[in-house]
N, C-alpha and C positions, 0 to 999 in steps of 0.2 A: 483376171484376178491377180496374176503374178505382177503385171505392170502396175496395178494399183498398190500392191504391197511394196514394190520397189520405190514407187513415188512417195508413199507415206514414210518409209524408212529413211529415204534420202532427205525428205523435208524435216523429219524429226531430228536428224543429225545436224542439219543447218540451224534449226531452232535452238538446239542445245548449245551449239557454238556461238550463236548470237547472244543468248542469255549469259553465256560465260563472259562475254565482253562487258555486259552490264554489271556483272558481279565484280569483275576486275576494276571497272571504273568507280564503283562504290567504295572500293578500298583505297583509292588514290588520295593523297593529300594535296598534290599539285596536279590540278585537272586541266590547266590551260593547254600545255603542250601535249601531255599524254592523252588528253581528251580528243585532240585532233588525230593522233595516231590511232586511237581506238576506233574512231569513226571511219578512218581509212580501212582498217581491217573489217569493219562491219560491211563497208561497201564491197570489199573483196568477197566476203561470205555471200552477200546477196547476188553479186555478179556470178559467182560460182553456181549458186542455186538457179539463177535464170538460165545459165548455159545448160545445166542439168535437165531442167524440165522442158527445154526446147530442143534437146538432142533428138534427132530423127524426125522432128516435126519441122523445124526451121533450118536446121543444119545437120550435117553428118560428117564422118571422118574422111569422106572422099574430097570434101572442100579443102582439107589440109594438105592434099597432095598436089594441088594446082596453085602455082605462085600467085596468079591474079586473084583467084577466089580467096586464097589465104590472106592476101593483103586487104581485100575488102572486108572479110570476116574479122580480121584483127582490128581494123579501124572501127567497125561497128561495136566490137566488144569494148574498145577504149572509150568510145562515145557513151555507151551504156554505163560503164563504170563511172565516168565523170558525172553523168546525170545523177546516178545513185548517190555518189559521194557528196555532190553539191546539195542535193535534196536533204540528206542527213544532216549536213552542216547547218543549213538554213533552219531546219526543224529544231535542232539542238539549241541554236542561238535564240530562235524565236521563243522556245519554251522558257529559257532563262529570262528573257526580256518580259514575257507575259507574267511570270511569277513576280518579277521586279515591280511591274505595274500594279499588281493585285495586292501587295502587302506593303506596310510602311517601310520605306527604304531611304537610304541617303541619296539625295538628289535635289531636283528643283521642281517647283510647281509654278506654272505660269510661263509665258513666253519671255524668258529673260535673256536668252542667248541666241545668236544667229551666226550663220556661216559668213565668213569674210574672206575675200580674195587675197588680201595682204597678210592678215594675221592668222588665217585659218578659221578663227571664230572670234567673236567679240560680243559685248553686251548690247542689248537693244535699248536705244535712248528712250527715256521717259517710261520705262517698263517697271512694273511692280509685280511682286510675287513672293515666294517663300523658298527658303532652303529647308529641305525636309530631312527627317531622321527617323530611324526605326523605333527609337524610344525617346521619351522626353518631348518637349514642345518644339514646334517649328520656329524658324527665325525669319522675320520680315526683311525683304530685300527691295530696294528702290534705286533706280538709276536716274540721274538728271538728264537734261536735254542733250548733253554731250556724251552720255553713256558712262559717267563716273558714278561710283557708289556714294550715296548720301543717306542721311537719316530719313525715315519715313515722314517725319514732321518738317522736312526741308522746305523752305520758302523759295519758290522759283525766282523770286525777284532779288534774292540775295546776291550782292556783288562780291567778286573776289577782291581781297585786300592783302596788303603787305604786312608781314613777310608771307610770301606765297611758297608753299611746299608742293612739289610734285613727287608722288610716291610710285615707284615701279617695282613690281615683284609678282608673286603668285598668290595663291589663296591665303598665305600667311599675311601678306600685305592687305589683301582684299578684306580680311577679317572674317573668314569662314567660321560659321557656327556662333558668331557674335553679332550683335546689333552694330550698325555703322558707327554709332556714337560711342561704342565700347572699344573700337579698334584703335590701334596706335596712331594711324594718320590723323584721325579726328582729335585724339588727345594731344598730339604735338601742336597742332594748329591752335587748339583751344588754350594751351598753356602760354603760347606766344602772342595770343590775340590776332592771329593771322588767319590764313585760309589754306585748306589742304585739297589737292586734287588726287583722289585715290584711283589710280589707274592700275591697281592690282588685278591681274587676270588669272582666275582660277584655272589651274592646269597649265599656266603659261611657262615658257622657258626663256633662255637668254636671247634667242633670236628675235622673239616677239618683243622683249624688253628693249632691245636695241632699236627695232623699228618704231616702237612707241616713242622712245626718246627723241628720235629724229623728227617725228611728226609733231610732238607736243611742246617741246622746248622752244622752238622758234615761234610757236603760236602764243604761248602764255608767258614766256620769259620769267620762269620761276626764280626765286632767290636761292632756294635749296632744292636739290634733286636727291632724294633718298632712294638708293638702289639696293635691293635685297641681294645678299650673297649667301647662297645655300647650295649644297652639293647636287640636289636634284635639278636645279635650274640648267646647269650645263649638260646634264644627261638628256634632258628634254630637247635641248638645242641640237642634239646629234642623233636623234632617233627617227625623225621625219613624221612622227605621229605621237599623239598622247592619248591615254585612255580617258573615257568619260565615265560618269556614274552608270550610264547605260552599257549594254553589252556591245559596244562598238568603239572603234578607234577613230580619232579625228586627225586628218593630215594637217600638218603645220609647217611653216617655214623652218629652215634648218641651216646650220653653218656648214659650208663645203669649201673645197679648195680648187682653184683653177689649176690648169696644167703648169702655169708659171709659179705655183706655190703661194698664191695670194688667197687669203680668206675672204669669202663673200657670203651674203645671205641668199640662199636659193629659195624660190617660191614653193608653196605647198604642191604636192604631187598631183592632187585632184581635189575637186569640190565634194566633200562628204555630204550625204543626205541625212546625217544624224539629226540636224536641227530642223529638217523639213517635215518630219513626221510628228503627229500629235498624240503622244502617249497619254497625256492628261485626260483625253477623251475616254480612255478605257480604265482609268483608276477608280471610277465610281459605277461602272456597269457591272451587272451580275455575271459572275464567273460561270461559264458553261461552254458546251460544244459550239453553239451558234456564235457566242461572243469570241471564242478562240479562233473560229474560222474567219470572222471579220478582222480580227487582229492579225492573223496570218497574212491575209491578202492586202490589208491596208498598210500594215507596218512591217512585218517580218520579211516577206518576199521582196517588196520593193527596196527596203533598206539594205538587206544583206546580199542580195544579188548584185545590186549596183556597187556597193562598197567592195564586195568580194571580187567582182570583175576588174575594177580599177586598181585594187590592191595587187592582183596578179599582173596587170599591165605595168604597174609601177616597178614591181620586182624585175620583170623582163627588161624594162627600160634601163634600170640601174645596172643589171647584169651586162648589158650590151653597151653601156656607156652613153646612152642617149640622154640621161639626166645624171648629174654628178652624185657621187656617194657622199654621205656625211663625213666630216672631218672627225675622226675618233680620238684625236689628240686633245684631251679635255683641257689641259693646261694652256695649250695654244688657243683654243676656242675662248676660254675665259679672258686671256690677255687681249685677244682681238675685240671682244665685246666691251669689256670695261674700259679699255683704252679709247675706243671709239665714242663711248658715252661721255668720257671725260673731255674729249675734243669738242663734242657738241655742247657740253657745259661751258667750256671756255668761250666758244663762239657766241653764246647767249648770256655771258656774264653771270652764270649760275654756279653755286658751290656744290660740289659733289660729295655726298655722304654715302659711304659703303656700309650697309647694315649687315653685320655678321650675325646670322640667325639660323639655327637648326641643328648644328653639330659642331661643338667647340673644337674638336680635333681637326675637323676639316676647315672650318672658317678661318683658322689662323693662317691659312694659305693666302688669304686676301692681301696680307701684308707683303707677299712675294710678287704681287703684280707690279709691273714696271710702268711708272708714269713719268712724263717729262719734267715735272716739278713736284714739290711736296705739299701742294694745296688741297690734296684729297683728305677728307675727314673720315675717320673710322669710328663707327658706333658699335661698341662691344656688347651687344645684347646678350649673347651666349654667356659671357663672363658674369654679367649682372644676374641673369636667371639662375645660374648655378651657385650664386653666393648664398651661403647658409645651408645648402643641401648636404646631407650626409651620405646619400647613396643614389645611384642612377634611378632606382625605383621611385625615389622622392620626386624626381622631375615629372614623371607621368602623373603622380598623385596630385601634385601642386598645380601643374600648368595645362593639363588636358581637360576636356569636358566630360564630367561624370553625371550619371543619372542615378538617384537614390529612390528606390521604390518603397522605402519604409523598413526594409529588412537588409537588403544588399545594395551595393553600388555597382553600376555597369558603365563601361566606357561608351559614352555617347558619340564622341568625335575626337580624333587625335590632334586637331589643330589647337593652337594656343588659345587659352581661355581668357576671361576678362582680367584676371590677376596678371597673367603673362603679358597681355597687351599694355598694361600700366607700366610694367617693368621695361618693356621694349621702348615705350615712349620716353621713359626716364633715361634710358641709355642713349637715345637719339638726342635728347635735350642736353645731356651731360657732354656729349661729343661736340656739340655746337659751342657750348660754354668754354670748353677746354681749348678749342681751336679758333674761337672767334677773334676777330680783330680787336683793336683797342676800343672801338665804339660799341655801345650796347646793341643788342640784337635789333631792336626796333629802328635804330639809327642806321645800322649797317645794311638794312634792306633798301630796295630801290625807291621805296616811298610811294605813298598814294595808292589808289585803287588800280586794279589791272584793267587796262583798256581792251 
């Protein structure tokens, strides 16, 4: 009877401690880092409980007096703790992903993206689907045979024509939350009676932009290459991974330095399984224990165990110098990327346009980049967007996506809206006009259709 009482008392104390961590977690505003720390303490609590209920059954204090037995016991305790901690992490992330799948969320519907050895991820050629949102309507997405974004009504037989524009950037260039025909790449080519290649990569950074420029410019020989300049692009090029709408990170190429001090593009650390799982399958199934169990074993455990294992391996490799660390000198990284893109432009007789977009205080730094000559064109989209605004709050009201339910307005998406894209297109066109040669735009292009 006394043993039962002690067991119940001990277990009650453990349960109280465990629920205390749940209470603390509910009070946190920043849950990403502190959530991991709390799970660590939960694993310690459960490990302590496991040691308590197995004392004198599986082990006793005599084990602690013998070195060999103590070493084996300690190793088993560590393995048990790692198992508990990993299980809690997998369950926590799976729960978030399951709730994401079961309610309207920002993300994608349809097989639109795939893992890519070179870029980390890229669009699926000829794919169609939707960009989804928690409120308001979804946006139709279509990629052509080359994986570039095009309007849903796009004719596959359409030939590229001059002037040909290549647009490189992130979701701002892609036209997130807008139809393809509302995005500034489409508007610029329409105004010049030319053709636009929208190679904007949602979540992309400068490393991927540089790799794309080297692949696409020799292939298409564009007249103009419009390269987005925003503060987050260089940050993504030095982080080794980027977040997705899902509760998972995607490894991407990044800028590192050789021992000789030379900047290079290092490949992604490992191949993520993020794009191999089919979450869409569970978006329309009935929520329940059976459904969650299937989700756990089909999605959660394979995804998070694989990604978690290789994330740990990557950290160890980086720590011991097996793979290079990212170059954290952001100005140096920017100079390296934009200078190299400029060189590729020169090799392919293309004019480079740097599109300043996202933060006028930061994007002014683009003029500090050093180029061998003054042939670079700067499109001041930020300046044009801020024209006529009286306060920073006006920027959000004017240029982000809002949903009105008849009573109140809610932020649907923070990316540039249709009005903003028109102004960005105007800034791009103005920069070409201001910097153009003596010949008209149509004459200054290489002429004819793209071969």
